N, C-alpha and C positions, 0 to 999 in steps of 0.2 A: 579716090577716083582714078580710073586707067589713063595713061598717057598715050596719045595718038602713036600709032605706029609700033607700040609695044603690046605684045600679046599678054593679056591677063590670065593668071592661073585659073584653072576651071574650079568651079565652087559647086560643090555637091550639095544638092537641096534635098533634105530629107523628106519623104512622102509620108504624111500623116493620115493613117486610115482610121476613120471613126467608125466602130463596129456598132451597128444598131441592135439593141436588145429587144426581142420580141415578147419574151416571156418574163413575167415578174410574179413569183410564186407567193409573195406576200399579198397579192391582189386574190380575193375569193375566188373569182371566176376563172382565173388562171390556174390557181392551185386544185380546183375542181377538174379542169380539163386535163391537167397533168396525172391525176390520179386515175381519170377515166382512160386516159391514153395508155398508161402503164398496163391496164388490166385488158381493154378491149381494142387496143391499137395494134396495128401491124406496120411496122417501120421497116421498109425494104430498101436495100441500097444496091443499085444497079451498077453498070460498068461506069468507070469515070465519075462524074459528079452526079449521075443520075440517080433518081431514087423517089420515094415518096412514103408519106404516112397516111394511112387510111384507117378508118373506123366504120364497120359495118353492123347496121342494127336492123331490127325489124322497121318496117315503114311506121309502124305505130309510135315509134319513139324518135321520129324524124326531126321533131321540133328542137331537141337538143343539138343535134347535128347543124341545123341551120343557125342556132345561135353561135356555134364555133366559127362560122363564116365571117361574122361582124366582129369576133373577139380579138382578131390580130390583123395587123396591117400587112398581110401576105395574101396573094390569091389563093383562094380554095374553092371548092365546089361540092354540092350535093348531087348525086346521081341515083337513079333507081333501076332495079332490075327485079324480074319475075323468072323464078324457075319452079320445076315440078319435082317433088320429092315424094317418098313413101307415105308421107302425112298430107299430101295434098299440094297445093299451090302456095308457094312462099314468096312474098313481096319484100324486099329489103331496101334500105337506103344506105348510101356509102358516102362519107366525107372524105376527101382527099386533098392533100396539100403536097406540093413538090418543092417549094422553095428550099434551096441548099443551106442558106444561113439559118433557117428556121429548124431544119433537120439536124444541123450541127448543135445547135443550142439544146435541143431536146436530148441529144446524146451525151452532152456535157452535164446535163442535170440527172440523168439516170435512165434515159430511155434509149437504149443502143439499137442499132439495126441488127435484123436477124432474130434468131431464137432469143427470148427474153424471159420466159415464163419462170424459170427457176432463179434467175440472176437479179431481177429488178428489185429495188429496194426504196425507202423513203428517201428524198433528196438530202444532201449534205448541207445545203444551204437553208436558210430560215424559210418557212413556208407557213400558209394559213392551215392549221392543223385540222380543223373541223370540215372545212371544204375539200381538203385533199382526201380524208377518210370517207367523205360523201361520194367523191368521185371513184374510189376503189369500190365502194359498195354497190353503186348504181352499175359499174362495170361487171363485177364479178360477185356480188352479194344478192341476198334476198331478205325480203322483210314480209311479215304477214303473221298468220295463225296456224297452228297444227291443226289436225284433225279433231283433237279434243278441245279446242278453243284456247290453247296457250300461246300467247304471243312469243315471237322470236325475231332475231336479227342474226343473220349468218354471212360468212365470207368464205369463199372457196379460192385457193390459190396454190401455185406449186413452189412459191417463193417462201422461204422459212423467214426472211426478214419482214416481209409484208404480213405474215401470219403474226408475227411476234408483235408487229406495230398495232395490229388490229386488238390483240390482247391487251396491250398496255394501256390503250384507249379506253378499253372496256373497264379495265380496272380504275383508271384515273376519273372517267366520267360517272361510271355507274357502280363502282365498287365490286365488279364481278371478277373474281380471279378465274382466269382460264389459262390452261397449259395445254400445247399442242403437240401432237406427233403426226407423223406422216402417215397417211392411209397405206396399209400394206399393199393394198391391190393395185393402186395407181399412183402412189407417191405424193398424193395431194393433201393439203392441210385444210381442214374444215373448222375453224373455230366458230362457235355460236354462243349467243346468250338468249335467255328466255326469261319469261315472268317479269316481275318488277325491273330487274336491270334492263330487259330489252325495251321496256316501255320508257325508261330514263333515257337510254342510248338513242332510241329512235326520236324522241322528243328533241334531243340536243342536236343531233344530225340533220333533222329536217324541219325543225321548227323555225319559221320566220327567216327563211334563206332564199338564195338566189337560184343559180342553176341547179336543176335535178331532174331526173326522169319523173315525169307527171304520175305515172301509175305508182311507182314506189313511193312517191311523197304522199300519195292519198293513203297508201297501205300503211306507212310510217305514222301518219296522223291517226289512224284507228289504233294502231298499237300504243301510241303514246298515251291515249285516253283510257287504256285498258286497267281496270282495277281487279283485284282478285275476288271471285265470286265466294260468297259465304259457303264454307264447307270444303273449299279446294284447300288441300294440305299444302302448307308452304315448305318449300325446300330449305335445306340449311343455309345460312346467310353465307354470301360469297366471301366474306371475310373469316370463315371458319378456319380454325388451326388446321395446318398442313401437316402431313406425315413426312418426315425426314428420313433420310437413308438410315441413320443410327437408329431411329425409332423401329423402322422395318427389321432391321437386324435383330432387334431385342424382343419383338413382340411375341416369338413363339417361346421364349424362355419362361419356364414355370407355368402355373394356371392362369386361367383368365383374370382371376381375382388378384393374384400377385402381380401380373403384367399391368393391369389397370392402376394398382396402387403405386408401382414403380414408375409408370410413364405419365401418371397424372391424368389419365383418361377414364371414361366410363366403362364398364364391363361389356356394354353392348358395341361401343366403338372398338374395343380390342377384338371381339368376336368377329364382326364385320371385316375388320382389316386382315385377320387371319384367313377368312374364307376368301377374300379377294386375292390375297398373295398366292394362296394355294392354286387358285384358278388362273392366275395371270400367265399368259403364254411366256416361256423363257425364264420365269423367275424361280430359281432354284435356292431355297434357303435350306442352310444345313439342319434347322431345328423345325422344318415344316411338318414333320411327322409326329412332333412332340404332342403328348397327350394334353387335353385342355383341362 
């Protein structure tokens, strides 16, 4: 207790600031939102502390944007606009949030402000895998049937990390091995699964789930129910033996029969591999002109 007339020393009091966390990626709906925002979101940082995150979709998909409004305890809104393009009148819906704390949290999780298409990657912290991937596919993927009636599920991205993540999940869930290279024309990655693996992956992603674009959920439901028609030739199993760099270097040595015996493969497999290596751009093998 202080003595009257004697000045007490100043006592510094620490200010404890409790930071509110808005996003929990272990929650399925939050993980879905984050995947969607990484692909279709526009995170803009203005001067000072100003900025916004916006997601614009066709107004036919506005239901998912309205669900985002009630997903977090920050103010957000959905607005509409109509513009005329070369293809007619386009009406879109845009979800917008400006809260600084929310945007900082997004940046920490892996959604930086500014150009992000090539740098975004799966979060480093734990997250709901299936829902995050469904958000990515709803944002920049497609699901349905080809013109010949073959089911597919595809993803398009400029991020190698996201492309690799899609491929890893396709392998883990559906047993479909996919390796991707950037498209020479625009630098984009386009991993895709089709046939039975697409049916398995679509059923896993969209079966009995919460948030999703309704039109893609309906398409995925049809894909998941697909069975191979009688007479449709099955492609090689996704887990088929892969060619290694060492085998590629040795495949042209000797005759087809000798190479098949040496590498433990069929003669047909050797012939096809030689043909592909001769025709692949930039592949120069010293024995590529060897007689078969």
